[in-house]
C-alpha positions in Angstrom: 0.0 0.0 0.0 1.4 3.4 -1.0 1.2 6.0 1.7 1.2 9.8 1.5 4.8 9.8 2.7 5.8 7.4 -0.2 3.9 9.6 -2.7 5.7 12.7 -1.5 9.1 10.9 -1.6 8.5 9.9 -5.2 7.3 13.4 -6.1 10.5 14.8 -4.5 12.7 12.6 -6.5 11.0 13.6 -9.8 11.1 17.3 -8.7 14.8 17.2 -8.0 15.5 15.9 -11.5 13.3 18.6 -13.1 14.9 21.3 -11.1 18.4 20.2 -11.9 17.6 20.2 -15.6 16.1 23.7 -15.4 19.1 24.9 -13.3 21.5 23.8 -16.1 19.6 26.1 -18.5 20.1 29.2 -16.3 17.6 31.4 -14.5 17.4 34.2 -17.0 15.8 37.4 -15.5 14.2 35.6 -12.6 16.0 37.5 -9.9 15.2 40.8 -11.5 11.5 39.8 -11.8 11.6 38.9 -8.1 13.2 42.2 -7.1 10.5 44.1 -9.0 7.8 42.1 -7.4 9.3 42.7 -3.9 9.9 46.5 -4.5 6.5 47.6 -3.1 7.5 45.9 0.2 10.6 48.0 0.8 11.1 48.8 4.5 9.5 45.5 5.5 11.6 42.6 6.9 12.3 40.2 4.1 13.6 36.7 4.5 15.5 35.0 1.6 17.7 32.0 1.5 21.3 31.0 0.6 20.9 28.9 -2.5 22.1 25.3 -2.4 22.6 22.7 -5.1 20.2 23.5 -8.0 18.0 26.0 -6.2 17.3 29.2 -8.1 19.4 32.1 -6.8 17.5 34.9 -4.9 20.7 36.7 -3.8 20.5 39.6 -6.3 16.8 40.3 -5.3 17.8 40.1 -1.6 20.7 42.5 -2.1 18.3 45.0 -3.9 15.8 45.0 -1.1 15.5 48.3 0.7 15.1 47.1 4.3 16.3 44.4 6.6 16.9 40.9 5.1 17.3 37.7 7.0 18.1 34.1 6.1 16.8 31.0 7.8 18.6 29.3 10.6 17.6 25.8 11.7 17.8 25.6 15.5 16.3 22.1 16.0 14.1 19.5 14.2 10.4 20.1 14.4 10.7 23.8 15.2 10.0 26.9 13.2 13.0 28.6 11.5 14.6 31.7 13.0 16.1 34.3 10.8 19.4 36.0 11.2 20.1 39.4 9.5 22.0 39.1 6.3 23.8 41.6 4.0 25.9 41.1 0.9 29.5 40.2 1.9 28.7 39.3 5.5 30.7 36.4 7.0 28.9 33.1 6.5 29.4 29.8 8.4 27.9 26.4 7.7 24.7 25.7 9.6 22.4 22.7 9.8 22.0 20.7 6.6 25.0 22.5 5.2 23.1 25.7 4.7 25.2 28.8 4.9 24.1 31.3 7.6 25.5 34.6 8.8 28.1 34.1 11.5 26.5 36.8 13.6 23.8 39.4 13.4 20.4 40.3 14.9 17.4 38.0 14.8 14.7 39.4 12.6 11.0 38.3 12.1 10.0 38.4 8.4 6.9 40.0 7.0 7.8 38.9 3.5 9.4 35.5 2.8 11.1 34.2 -0.3 10.5 30.5 -0.1 12.6 27.8 -1.9 10.9 24.7 -3.2 11.2 21.6 -5.3 7.8 21.9 -7.0 4.7 24.0 -7.0 1.2 23.8 -8.4 -1.5 26.2 -9.6 -3.3 26.1 -6.2 -0.3 27.7 -4.5 1.0 24.6 -2.8 4.7 23.8 -2.7 6.7 20.6 -2.3 9.7 21.2 0.0 12.5 18.9 1.2 10.3 17.1 3.8 11.4 18.6 7.1 8.4 20.8 7.4 10.5 23.8 8.4 8.8 26.4 6.1 5.3 25.1 6.7 5.8 25.2 10.5 7.3 28.7 10.2 4.6 30.1 8.0 1.9 28.6 10.3 3.6 30.2 13.4 4.2 33.6 11.7 0.7 33.8 10.2 -0.8 33.2 13.7 1.0 36.4 14.7 0.0 38.5 11.7 0.0 38.7 7.9 3.1 37.3 6.1 3.5 37.3 2.4 5.0 33.9 1.2 6.6 34.1 -2.3 7.8 30.9 -3.8 10.9 31.3 -6.1 11.4 28.7 -8.7 12.1 27.8 -12.3 8.9 27.6 -14.4 9.8 23.9 -15.1 9.2 23.2 -11.4 5.4 23.6 -11.8 3.5 20.3 -11.6 -0.2 19.5 -12.0 -0.7 18.9 -8.3 1.6 18.8 -5.3 0.7 16.1 -2.8 -0.6 18.0 0.3 -1.9 17.3 3.8 -3.4 19.4 6.5 0.0 20.6 7.6 1.0 22.3 4.3 0.8 26.1 4.0 -0.1 27.8 0.7 2.1 30.3 -1.0 0.7 33.8 -1.9 2.6 33.9 -5.1 5.3 32.2 -7.2 8.0 34.1 -9.2 9.8 32.3 -12.0 11.9 33.4 -15.0 8.7 33.7 -16.9 6.8 36.0 -14.5 4.7 36.1 -11.4 1.7 34.0 -10.5 -0.5 35.3 -7.6 -2.8 32.9 -5.9 -6.2 34.0 -4.7 
């Protein structure tokens, strides 16, 4: 019998392959499109991420943001992410799961989040790596107030339907090299 966990694992394997192929083709103007989409949110705390492996690179959009920018720090399994302030050229160290994080800096609470992903669908759901960090973080932040969650991906990462359960948090928008999709 195939379980939801098995289905998500198979979807992740396929999504990694699609993303790697898209990554090899380059991201075009994706970071510029992202920066333009984020421009009306200047002054608000933005969280981005340090790209790993074949993830699309948000760093130019993060550097262009006029306001505080943080990157995720994993403190423990099954807990929400915390965000340490980041700026171009800051000293980075390796954190959990080999993610690069600022060596020092203030903790910030994002109002706008750039969210990495393996796959997304037209409903606004994303498939992540399986740790639940972003879903848990979005749930926690949204309980405190409005947070804009913007997926950042290659257009080739869109799938017909992402497998979801009651724990999964929807994105508000996805930005790709082809443009912006806003979810109602």
